[in-house]
A tleap script that builds the chain and sets N, CA, C and O, in Angstrom:
source leaprc.protein.ff14SB
mol = sequence {
  NMET HIE GLY TYR SER ARG GLN GLY ILE GLY
  ASP ALA GLY ASN HIE ARG ARG GLY GLU ARG
  HIE SER ASP ARG THR TRP GLN ARG VAL ILE
  SER ALA GLN HIE ALA LYS ASP GLU ALA TYR
  CYS ARG MET ARG ASP GLU LEU ARG GLY ASN
  TYR GLU TYR ALA VAL ALA ARG GLY ALA VAL
  ARG PRO PRO ASN LEU ARG GLU ARG THR ILE
  ALA LYS ALA GLN GLY HIE THR ASP ASN ALA
  ALA VAL GLN ALA ALA ARG ARG LEU CYS ALA
  LYS HIE GLN TRP SER TRP THR CALA
}
set mol.1.N position { -4.669 -18.488 33.827 }
set mol.1.CA position { -3.968 -19.640 33.337 }
set mol.1.C position { -4.631 -20.920 33.810 }
set mol.1.O position { -3.954 -21.922 34.043 }
set mol.2.N position { -5.907 -20.898 33.948 }
set mol.2.CA position { -6.599 -22.102 34.368 }
set mol.2.C position { -6.385 -23.199 33.341 }
set mol.2.O position { -6.518 -22.968 32.139 }
set mol.3.N position { -6.057 -24.378 33.808 }
set mol.3.CA position { -5.852 -25.494 32.908 }
set mol.3.C position { -4.393 -25.748 32.589 }
set mol.3.O position { -4.079 -26.804 32.039 }
set mol.4.N position { -3.494 -24.843 32.903 }
set mol.4.CA position { -2.076 -25.031 32.640 }
set mol.4.C position { -1.267 -24.789 33.907 }
set mol.4.O position { -0.356 -23.961 33.929 }
set mol.5.N position { -1.615 -25.525 34.965 }
set mol.5.CA position { -0.879 -25.387 36.219 }
set mol.5.C position { 0.407 -26.201 36.155 }
set mol.5.O position { 0.670 -26.883 35.164 }
set mol.6.N position { 1.194 -26.127 37.201 }
set mol.6.CA position { 2.439 -26.895 37.245 }
set mol.6.C position { 2.173 -28.384 37.411 }
set mol.6.O position { 3.084 -29.196 37.253 }
set mol.7.N position { 0.941 -28.749 37.726 }
set mol.7.CA position { 0.613 -30.159 37.888 }
set mol.7.C position { 0.719 -30.929 36.572 }
set mol.7.O position { 0.786 -32.158 36.577 }
set mol.8.N position { 0.734 -30.222 35.462 }
set mol.8.CA position { 0.830 -30.895 34.172 }
set mol.8.C position { 2.241 -31.283 33.790 }
set mol.8.O position { 2.444 -31.930 32.762 }
set mol.9.N position { 3.220 -30.904 34.592 }
set mol.9.CA position { 4.615 -31.206 34.299 }
set mol.9.C position { 4.989 -32.519 34.975 }
set mol.9.O position { 4.682 -32.729 36.148 }
set mol.10.N position { 5.644 -33.388 34.243 }
set mol.10.CA position { 6.081 -34.665 34.798 }
set mol.10.C position { 5.001 -35.724 34.714 }
set mol.10.O position { 3.886 -35.475 34.256 }
set mol.11.N position { 5.364 -36.912 35.169 }
set mol.11.CA position { 4.428 -38.028 35.174 }
set mol.11.C position { 4.692 -38.844 36.429 }
set mol.11.O position { 5.837 -39.173 36.737 }
set mol.12.N position { 3.641 -39.164 37.140 }
set mol.12.CA position { 3.792 -39.889 38.399 }
set mol.12.C position { 4.438 -41.255 38.194 }
set mol.12.O position { 5.088 -41.766 39.107 }
set mol.13.N position { 4.278 -41.843 37.043 }
set mol.13.CA position { 4.856 -43.160 36.783 }
set mol.13.C position { 6.347 -43.134 36.532 }
set mol.13.O position { 6.988 -44.185 36.512 }
set mol.14.N position { 6.913 -41.953 36.340 }
set mol.14.CA position { 8.345 -41.847 36.046 }
set mol.14.C position { 9.180 -41.515 37.273 }
set mol.14.O position { 10.342 -41.134 37.137 }
set mol.15.N position { 8.619 -41.651 38.458 }
set mol.15.CA position { 9.386 -41.285 39.641 }
set mol.15.C position { 10.505 -42.274 39.934 }
set mol.15.O position { 11.464 -41.943 40.631 }
set mol.16.N position { 10.386 -43.474 39.406 }
set mol.16.CA position { 11.486 -44.425 39.530 }
set mol.16.C position { 11.465 -45.366 38.337 }
set mol.16.O position { 10.435 -45.562 37.693 }
set mol.17.N position { 12.583 -45.919 38.069 }
set mol.17.CA position { 12.727 -46.809 36.921 }
set mol.17.C position { 12.216 -48.200 37.275 }
set mol.17.O position { 12.579 -48.764 38.307 }
set mol.18.N position { 11.389 -48.734 36.424 }
set mol.18.CA position { 10.870 -50.077 36.640 }
set mol.18.C position { 11.909 -51.129 36.307 }
set mol.18.O position { 12.818 -50.888 35.513 }
set mol.19.N position { 11.772 -52.288 36.911 }
set mol.19.CA position { 12.726 -53.365 36.675 }
set mol.19.C position { 12.656 -53.890 35.248 }
set mol.19.O position { 13.637 -54.430 34.737 }
set mol.20.N position { 11.522 -53.738 34.612 }
set mol.20.CA position { 11.352 -54.294 33.270 }
set mol.20.C position { 11.902 -53.383 32.175 }
set mol.20.O position { 11.925 -53.779 31.010 }
set mol.21.N position { 12.341 -52.188 32.517 }
set mol.21.CA position { 12.837 -51.256 31.507 }
set mol.21.C position { 14.334 -51.456 31.270 }
set mol.21.O position { 15.135 -51.459 32.204 }
set mol.22.N position { 14.685 -51.621 30.006 }
set mol.22.CA position { 16.101 -51.646 29.661 }
set mol.22.C position { 16.614 -50.213 29.636 }
set mol.22.O position { 15.830 -49.267 29.718 }
set mol.23.N position { 17.921 -50.051 29.525 }
set mol.23.CA position { 18.498 -48.701 29.472 }
set mol.23.C position { 17.936 -47.918 28.300 }
set mol.23.O position { 17.601 -46.741 28.431 }
set mol.24.N position { 17.835 -48.570 27.167 }
set mol.24.CA position { 17.349 -47.899 25.961 }
set mol.24.C position { 15.873 -47.493 26.110 }
set mol.24.O position { 15.493 -46.379 25.751 }
set mol.25.N position { 15.058 -48.394 26.635 }
set mol.25.CA position { 13.642 -48.096 26.819 }
set mol.25.C position { 13.450 -46.965 27.823 }
set mol.25.O position { 12.646 -46.058 27.606 }
set mol.26.N position { 14.191 -47.027 28.916 }
set mol.26.CA position { 14.066 -45.999 29.950 }
set mol.26.C position { 14.487 -44.632 29.393 }
set mol.26.O position { 13.841 -43.623 29.675 }
set mol.27.N position { 15.554 -44.599 28.616 }
set mol.27.CA position { 16.003 -43.342 28.019 }
set mol.27.C position { 14.943 -42.788 27.075 }
set mol.27.O position { 14.739 -41.576 27.014 }
set mol.28.N position { 14.263 -43.673 26.336 }
set mol.28.CA position { 13.199 -43.247 25.424 }
set mol.28.C position { 12.010 -42.682 26.201 }
set mol.28.O position { 11.418 -41.680 25.801 }
set mol.29.N position { 11.668 -43.332 27.310 }
set mol.29.CA position { 10.557 -42.859 28.149 }
set mol.29.C position { 10.876 -41.471 28.705 }
set mol.29.O position { 10.040 -40.569 28.655 }
set mol.30.N position { 12.073 -41.307 29.227 }
set mol.30.CA position { 12.473 -40.021 29.807 }
set mol.30.C position { 12.548 -38.934 28.740 }
set mol.30.O position { 12.135 -37.800 28.982 }
set mol.31.N position { 13.068 -39.267 27.567 }
set mol.31.CA position { 13.147 -38.282 26.477 }
set mol.31.C position { 11.765 -37.836 26.025 }
set mol.31.O position { 11.534 -36.653 25.775 }
set mol.32.N position { 10.850 -38.790 25.923 }
set mol.32.CA position { 9.488 -38.445 25.510 }
set mol.32.C position { 8.819 -37.551 26.549 }
set mol.32.O position { 8.136 -36.589 26.196 }
set mol.33.N position { 9.014 -37.866 27.836 }
set mol.33.CA position { 8.424 -37.041 28.896 }
set mol.33.C position { 9.050 -35.649 28.902 }
set mol.33.O position { 8.357 -34.656 29.120 }
set mol.34.N position { 10.344 -35.578 28.664 }
set mol.34.CA position { 11.019 -34.277 28.629 }
set mol.34.C position { 10.477 -33.414 27.486 }
set mol.34.O position { 10.262 -32.214 27.658 }
set mol.35.N position { 10.259 -34.029 26.321 }
set mol.35.CA position { 9.711 -33.281 25.181 }
set mol.35.C position { 8.304 -32.785 25.502 }
set mol.35.O position { 7.944 -31.657 25.166 }
set mol.36.N position { 7.511 -33.636 26.155 }
set mol.36.CA position { 6.159 -33.232 26.547 }
set mol.36.C position { 6.189 -32.072 27.533 }
set mol.36.O position { 5.408 -31.127 27.421 }
set mol.37.N position { 7.105 -32.156 28.506 }
set mol.37.CA position { 7.232 -31.091 29.500 }
set mol.37.C position { 7.686 -29.777 28.870 }
set mol.37.O position { 7.200 -28.708 29.240 }
set mol.38.N position { 8.612 -29.855 27.924 }
set mol.38.CA position { 9.085 -28.649 27.234 }
set mol.38.C position { 7.953 -27.978 26.469 }
set mol.38.O position { 7.813 -26.756 26.517 }
set mol.39.N position { 7.145 -28.764 25.764 }
set mol.39.CA position { 6.010 -28.202 25.020 }
set mol.39.C position { 5.000 -27.577 25.978 }
set mol.39.O position { 4.440 -26.517 25.697 }
set mol.40.N position { 4.773 -28.236 27.101 }
set mol.40.CA position { 3.836 -27.734 28.103 }
set mol.40.C position { 4.332 -26.408 28.680 }
set mol.40.O position { 3.549 -25.474 28.849 }
set mol.41.N position { 5.625 -26.323 28.983 }
set mol.41.CA position { 6.193 -25.085 29.533 }
set mol.41.C position { 6.156 -23.953 28.512 }
set mol.41.O position { 5.921 -22.800 28.874 }
set mol.42.N position { 6.386 -24.270 27.243 }
set mol.42.CA position { 6.282 -23.232 26.205 }
set mol.42.C position { 4.862 -22.691 26.126 }
set mol.42.O position { 4.664 -21.487 25.968 }
set mol.43.N position { 3.871 -23.576 26.234 }
set mol.43.CA position { 2.473 -23.145 26.194 }
set mol.43.C position { 2.152 -22.281 27.402 }
set mol.43.O position { 1.452 -21.275 27.280 }
set mol.44.N position { 2.664 -22.670 28.580 }
set mol.44.CA position { 2.458 -21.860 29.784 }
set mol.44.C position { 3.063 -20.470 29.618 }
set mol.44.O position { 2.447 -19.471 29.988 }
set mol.45.N position { 4.263 -20.411 29.065 }
set mol.45.CA position { 4.915 -19.113 28.848 }
set mol.45.C position { 4.125 -18.261 27.867 }
set mol.45.O position { 3.986 -17.053 28.062 }
set mol.46.N position { 3.609 -18.882 26.818 }
set mol.46.CA position { 2.813 -18.141 25.839 }
set mol.46.C position { 1.536 -17.587 26.482 }
set mol.46.O position { 1.177 -16.429 26.270 }
set mol.47.N position { 0.866 -18.418 27.259 }
set mol.47.CA position { -0.362 -17.974 27.927 }
set mol.47.C position { -0.075 -16.875 28.951 }
set mol.47.O position { -0.853 -15.931 29.088 }
set mol.48.N position { 1.037 -16.999 29.665 }
set mol.48.CA position { 1.412 -15.969 30.632 }
set mol.48.C position { 1.675 -14.639 29.918 }
set mol.48.O position { 1.279 -13.579 30.403 }
set mol.49.N position { 2.346 -14.703 28.764 }
set mol.49.CA position { 2.592 -13.495 27.979 }
set mol.49.C position { 1.304 -12.881 27.460 }
set mol.49.O position { 1.152 -11.660 27.459 }
set mol.50.N position { 0.372 -13.724 27.019 }
set mol.50.CA position { -0.932 -13.221 26.549 }
set mol.50.C position { -1.681 -12.519 27.684 }
set mol.50.O position { -2.305 -11.479 27.475 }
set mol.51.N position { -1.614 -13.095 28.878 }
set mol.51.CA position { -2.288 -12.488 30.031 }
set mol.51.C position { -1.657 -11.135 30.378 }
set mol.51.O position { -2.360 -10.152 30.610 }
set mol.52.N position { -0.327 -11.103 30.409 }
set mol.52.CA position { 0.350 -9.835 30.721 }
set mol.52.C position { 0.036 -8.769 29.679 }
set mol.52.O position { -0.119 -7.595 30.015 }
set mol.53.N position { -0.058 -9.176 28.415 }
set mol.53.CA position { -0.406 -8.237 27.359 }
set mol.53.C position { -1.839 -7.722 27.541 }
set mol.53.O position { -2.106 -6.533 27.365 }
set mol.54.N position { -2.750 -8.622 27.893 }
set mol.54.CA position { -4.148 -8.219 28.105 }
set mol.54.C position { -4.263 -7.275 29.305 }
set mol.54.O position { -5.065 -6.341 29.281 }
set mol.55.N position { -3.478 -7.509 30.340 }
set mol.55.CA position { -3.484 -6.614 31.500 }
set mol.55.C position { -2.937 -5.247 31.103 }
set mol.55.O position { -3.492 -4.219 31.491 }
set mol.56.N position { -1.860 -5.232 30.335 }
set mol.56.CA position { -1.263 -3.967 29.909 }
set mol.56.C position { -2.210 -3.170 29.010 }
set mol.56.O position { -2.236 -1.941 29.067 }
set mol.57.N position { -2.989 -3.873 28.181 }
set mol.57.CA position { -3.957 -3.212 27.308 }
set mol.57.C position { -5.166 -2.715 28.066 }
set mol.57.O position { -5.849 -1.795 27.616 }
set mol.58.N position { -5.437 -3.314 29.212 }
set mol.58.CA position { -6.609 -2.946 29.989 }
set mol.58.C position { -7.814 -3.824 29.701 }
set mol.58.O position { -8.915 -3.543 30.174 }
set mol.59.N position { -7.614 -4.884 28.929 }
set mol.59.CA position { -8.712 -5.783 28.606 }
set mol.59.C position { -9.059 -6.683 29.791 }
set mol.59.O position { -10.198 -7.132 29.924 }
set mol.60.N position { -8.080 -6.941 30.642 }
set mol.60.CA position { -8.263 -7.816 31.804 }
set mol.60.C position { -7.723 -7.090 33.026 }
set mol.60.O position { -6.690 -6.424 32.965 }
set mol.61.N position { -8.434 -7.229 34.131 }
set mol.61.CA position { -7.979 -6.636 35.383 }
set mol.61.C position { -7.537 -7.760 36.321 }
set mol.61.O position { -8.311 -8.684 36.576 }
set mol.62.N position { -6.319 -7.698 36.832 }
set mol.62.CA position { -5.907 -8.738 37.767 }
set mol.62.C position { -6.717 -8.638 39.060 }
set mol.62.O position { -7.143 -7.546 39.435 }
set mol.63.N position { -6.935 -9.768 39.746 }
set mol.63.CA position { -7.722 -9.725 40.975 }
set mol.63.C position { -7.025 -8.900 42.055 }
set mol.63.O position { -5.803 -8.950 42.198 }
set mol.64.N position { -7.821 -8.139 42.814 }
set mol.64.CA position { -7.248 -7.331 43.887 }
set mol.64.C position { -7.082 -8.193 45.139 }
set mol.64.O position { -7.399 -9.383 45.124 }
set mol.65.N position { -6.588 -7.595 46.209 }
set mol.65.CA position { -6.313 -8.326 47.443 }
set mol.65.C position { -7.569 -8.996 47.988 }
set mol.65.O position { -7.529 -10.151 48.411 }
set mol.66.N position { -8.678 -8.273 47.976 }
set mol.66.CA position { -9.920 -8.834 48.511 }
set mol.66.C position { -10.350 -10.070 47.720 }
set mol.66.O position { -10.696 -11.091 48.313 }
set mol.67.N position { -10.330 -9.987 46.408 }
set mol.67.CA position { -10.730 -11.110 45.567 }
set mol.67.C position { -9.799 -12.307 45.742 }
set mol.67.O position { -10.262 -13.446 45.811 }
set mol.68.N position { -8.490 -12.059 45.814 }
set mol.68.CA position { -7.538 -13.148 46.017 }
set mol.68.C position { -7.729 -13.800 47.374 }
set mol.68.O position { -7.655 -15.023 47.492 }
set mol.69.N position { -7.975 -12.992 48.403 }
set mol.69.CA position { -8.158 -13.519 49.753 }
set mol.69.C position { -9.426 -14.357 49.847 }
set mol.69.O position { -9.416 -15.431 50.448 }
set mol.70.N position { -10.503 -13.881 49.266 }
set mol.70.CA position { -11.762 -14.630 49.294 }
set mol.70.C position { -11.621 -15.945 48.524 }
set mol.70.O position { -12.133 -16.977 48.960 }
set mol.71.N position { -10.940 -15.912 47.399 }
set mol.71.CA position { -10.736 -17.142 46.630 }
set mol.71.C position { -9.909 -18.146 47.428 }
set mol.71.O position { -10.208 -19.340 47.418 }
set mol.72.N position { -8.886 -17.679 48.110 }
set mol.72.CA position { -8.051 -18.556 48.927 }
set mol.72.C position { -8.831 -19.100 50.111 }
set mol.72.O position { -8.640 -20.256 50.490 }
set mol.73.N position { -9.703 -18.301 50.703 }
set mol.73.CA position { -10.471 -18.716 51.888 }
set mol.73.C position { -11.463 -19.818 51.564 }
set mol.73.O position { -11.957 -20.483 52.475 }
set mol.74.N position { -11.761 -20.024 50.316 }
set mol.74.CA position { -12.722 -21.059 49.925 }
set mol.74.C position { -12.072 -22.422 49.726 }
set mol.74.O position { -12.711 -23.345 49.221 }
set mol.75.N position { -10.807 -22.555 50.118 }
set mol.75.CA position { -10.101 -23.825 49.976 }
set mol.75.C position { -10.400 -24.787 51.109 }
set mol.75.O position { -11.359 -24.606 51.859 }
set mol.76.N position { -9.570 -25.812 51.224 }
set mol.76.CA position { -9.748 -26.852 52.229 }
set mol.76.C position { -9.340 -26.346 53.607 }
set mol.76.O position { -8.331 -25.653 53.741 }
set mol.77.N position { -10.106 -26.682 54.615 }
set mol.77.CA position { -9.904 -26.136 55.965 }
set mol.77.C position { -8.599 -26.589 56.608 }
set mol.77.O position { -8.128 -25.929 57.534 }
set mol.78.N position { -7.996 -27.683 56.157 }
set mol.78.CA position { -6.736 -28.147 56.738 }
set mol.78.C position { -5.541 -27.319 56.282 }
set mol.78.O position { -4.473 -27.394 56.890 }
set mol.79.N position { -5.701 -26.545 55.240 }
set mol.79.CA position { -4.606 -25.755 54.687 }
set mol.79.C position { -4.394 -24.499 55.532 }
set mol.79.O position { -5.337 -23.753 55.795 }
set mol.80.N position { -3.156 -24.274 55.953 }
set mol.80.CA position { -2.847 -23.120 56.799 }
set mol.80.C position { -3.103 -21.796 56.079 }
set mol.80.O position { -3.533 -20.827 56.704 }
set mol.81.N position { -2.847 -21.747 54.788 }
set mol.81.CA position { -3.086 -20.521 54.025 }
set mol.81.C position { -4.576 -20.202 53.955 }
set mol.81.O position { -4.968 -19.035 53.966 }
set mol.82.N position { -5.396 -21.231 53.883 }
set mol.82.CA position { -6.855 -21.040 53.861 }
set mol.82.C position { -7.320 -20.497 55.208 }
set mol.82.O position { -8.158 -19.596 55.260 }
set mol.83.N position { -6.788 -21.034 56.282 }
set mol.83.CA position { -7.146 -20.553 57.619 }
set mol.83.C position { -6.737 -19.098 57.803 }
set mol.83.O position { -7.486 -18.307 58.376 }
set mol.84.N position { -5.556 -18.746 57.320 }
set mol.84.CA position { -5.096 -17.356 57.426 }
set mol.84.C position { -5.991 -16.430 56.599 }
set mol.84.O position { -6.320 -15.328 57.037 }
set mol.85.N position { -6.382 -16.876 55.407 }
set mol.85.CA position { -7.259 -16.067 54.561 }
set mol.85.C position { -8.620 -15.877 55.219 }
set mol.85.O position { -9.222 -14.809 55.109 }
set mol.86.N position { -9.103 -16.908 55.901 }
set mol.86.CA position { -10.392 -16.781 56.584 }
set mol.86.C position { -10.294 -15.810 57.761 }
set mol.86.O position { -11.232 -15.057 58.021 }
set mol.87.N position { -9.176 -15.824 58.466 }
set mol.87.CA position { -8.990 -14.852 59.558 }
set mol.87.C position { -8.941 -13.435 59.009 }
set mol.87.O position { -9.490 -12.510 59.608 }
set mol.88.N position { -8.285 -13.267 57.873 }
set mol.88.CA position { -8.209 -11.948 57.247 }
set mol.88.C position { -9.593 -11.484 56.787 }
set mol.88.O position { -9.940 -10.312 56.928 }
set mol.89.N position { -10.373 -12.405 56.243 }
set mol.89.CA position { -11.744 -12.062 55.836 }
set mol.89.C position { -12.581 -11.667 57.050 }
set mol.89.O position { -13.368 -10.722 56.985 }
set mol.90.N position { -12.413 -12.380 58.141 }
set mol.90.CA position { -13.166 -12.052 59.358 }
set mol.90.C position { -12.742 -10.683 59.894 }
set mol.90.O position { -13.574 -9.901 60.352 }
set mol.91.N position { -11.452 -10.408 59.831 }
set mol.91.CA position { -10.947 -9.126 60.320 }
set mol.91.C position { -11.542 -7.959 59.533 }
set mol.91.O position { -11.915 -6.936 60.108 }
set mol.92.N position { -11.626 -8.122 58.223 }
set mol.92.CA position { -12.139 -7.048 57.366 }
set mol.92.C position { -13.645 -7.147 57.137 }
set mol.92.O position { -14.226 -6.315 56.440 }
set mol.93.N position { -14.274 -8.164 57.726 }
set mol.93.CA position { -15.714 -8.394 57.589 }
set mol.93.C position { -16.114 -8.640 56.133 }
set mol.93.O position { -17.115 -8.108 55.653 }
set mol.94.N position { -15.315 -9.456 55.442 }
set mol.94.CA position { -15.636 -9.863 54.088 }
set mol.94.C position { -16.275 -11.246 54.154 }
set mol.94.O position { -15.778 -12.122 54.861 }
set mol.95.N position { -17.355 -11.447 53.435 }
set mol.95.CA position { -18.006 -12.744 53.401 }
set mol.95.C position { -17.281 -13.611 52.376 }
set mol.95.O position { -17.253 -13.281 51.190 }
set mol.96.N position { -16.698 -14.712 52.828 }
set mol.96.CA position { -15.958 -15.588 51.916 }
set mol.96.C position { -16.781 -16.799 51.499 }
set mol.96.O position { -16.361 -17.537 50.608 }
set mol.97.N position { -17.938 -17.029 52.114 }
set mol.97.CA position { -18.760 -18.172 51.737 }
set mol.97.C position { -19.517 -17.861 50.449 }
set mol.97.O position { -19.949 -16.731 50.218 }
set mol.98.N position { -19.661 -18.863 49.639 }
set mol.98.CA position { -20.310 -18.655 48.341 }
set mol.98.C position { -21.820 -18.597 48.447 }
set mol.98.O position { -22.503 -18.427 47.437 }
savepdb mol mol.pdb
quit
């Protein structure tokens, strides 16, 4: 599902109502964002269903524990999950560097 993460939902500019927005304008902005979010979520659901179908058919293999751990270990060093993944890679002697 690359390209359709949860980051596509919402808009950073809508976290609070601006002083220049009237009630009607603000309602229109929120309604438009809600419609966009609904379409985005429908697309995510469709893609998730396509992936599950491909896995069931055998066309795609989901990543195993080793692959998921190595992918996680390649993240930012400040992230606790990345540090844990790197410890797990070291324990199993898996090379996580690219």
